[in-house]
C-alpha positions, 0 to 999 in steps of 0.5 A, a space after each residue: 500500500 502506497 503512503 500518500 503524504 501531505 507534503 507541498 508540491 515543489 511548484 508551490 515554492 517561489 523560485 528566487 533569483 540566483 544571487 549573481 543574477 540578482 546582483 547583475 540586475 541591480 547593478 544594471 538598474 543603478 547604472 541606468 538611474 545614475 546615467 539619467 541623474 548625472 546630467 541633472 546633478 552636474 547642471 544643478 551643482 554648477 548652477 546652484 550648489 557651486 554659487 552658494 559655496 562660492 558666495 559663502 566663501 567670498 562673504 568671509 573676505 573684504 573684497 571689491 570683486 577685482 583682484 585677489 582675495 587678500 583681506 580676510 575678515 571672517 564673520 565681520 560682513 555678517 555682523 555689519 549687515 545685521 547692524 545695518 539699518 538699511 538691511 533691517 529696513 529691507 528685511 521689514 519690507 520683504 516681510 510686509 510684502 509677505 504678509 500682504 501676499 498671504 492676507 490679500 493676494 492668495 485669498 483673492 485668487 481663491 475667491 476668484 477660483 471658487 467663483 469661476 468653479 466648474 460651471 461658470 460659462 466662459 471660465 476658460 476665458 476668465 482663467 486666460 485673462 487672469 493668467 496672461 499677466 503672469 507670462 509677461 516678463 517682469 521688465 515689461 510689466 514694470 514698464 507698463 505700470 510705470 506709465 499707469 502710475 505717472 501723474 497724468 497716467 491711467 490711474 490718475 485719470 481714473 482717480 479724477 473721475 472718482 474723486 473730482 477736485 482731489 489730487 491723485 497720490 504720487 504713487 511711486 514718489 510718495 514714500 508712504 504709498 510706493 511699497 503698496 503701489 508696487 504690491 498692487 503691480 505684483 498682485 496684478 502679475 502673479 494673481 493668475 498663477 495662484 488662481 490657475 492652481 486653485 482652479 485646477 485643484 477644484 476640477 479634481 474635487 468629485 462632484 458626488 461629494 458636493 452633491 451629497 452635501 447639498 442633498 443633506 441640506 448644506 448651503 453653498 457657503 457650508 459646502 465651500 467651507 467644509 468640503 471644497 476648502 479642506 480638499 484644496 488644503 495641499 494646494 493652498 499650503 503649496 501656494 503659501 510656500 511659493 508666495 512666501 519664498 517669492 516675497 522674501 527674495 523679490 527683486 525684478 519689479 522693484 528694481 525696474 520701477 523704483 530701484 529700491 527708492 525713493 529713500 529706501 522706501 521699497 528697498 528689499 534684501 535683493 535690491 540691497 544686495 545688488 547695490 552693496 555688491 555690484 554698485 558699491 563694489 563690495 562683493 564680500 559684503 554683498 555675498 554676506 547679504 546674499 548668504 543671509 537671504 539664502 539662510 532666511 529662505 532656507 530656514 523658513 522653507 524647512 520649518 514650513 515643510 516640517 510643521 505644515 506640509 509634513 502630511 503632504 510630503 509624507 504622501 509622496 514618499 513610499 516605502 518598501 511593501 511587504 
């Protein structure tokens, strides 16, 4: 009588790749990844990493930008910058632009995106109209708004019609007004980017969620507050990060329109860096200002990503599965 055992068939046992074959396959994959990443890594190192290291090195010297480095001053340039009233004023202006961007520009873009929504007739045209200023260069936008802000420009004409007999403000000559006039131009130019990002995120919200909320008796405002805005959370956090970093290092429009004036009324860290480093031939001091600006942006970005965007970033990183 033949004994039948309950042992498993050899076909049920998974066949593992041989160690040598597995190592060759892994080496091939790693080589492919390196070959694809190497050009980007080299370009990134040349364009980004090397200038940062070079600026950090130059910041330790008192150097005009001409001739060899001979006068080592250590951290003296950083101490001078942190004690400079102009640099602190420039930092204050950057923070004012940051607060205005978060308090006015982004909420306005969100409101417009909610109004356009998914069903507004001609919404594609509206998005295009708001996005068109963004594709203009900052130089072109600055020149356009210089004409608008002229004493006999478009804004002065509109002001005379709205307030007959009153004098239009000197938008880019009044030290109390000019920074907010610059921010108005920045809002005109960059509002469309945030609006398009919000509008794209709204398109990805399932209609079933909104319809279920309306069936349950939720009003339009309640639906926006409890469904739409929470589902836009990741996009809102991203636009806050982009807007904040842009505000801390903004340069182009201010340099074209006011050159940081009048009387440093629109000075920012970037314009102060340009004047200190290139116009005053103090490249060592200018490098120190650039390093400070870089550190401020870096600390903010890392802190914001760690405590605000941690859930968003965690969703983009996947570990090995069992």
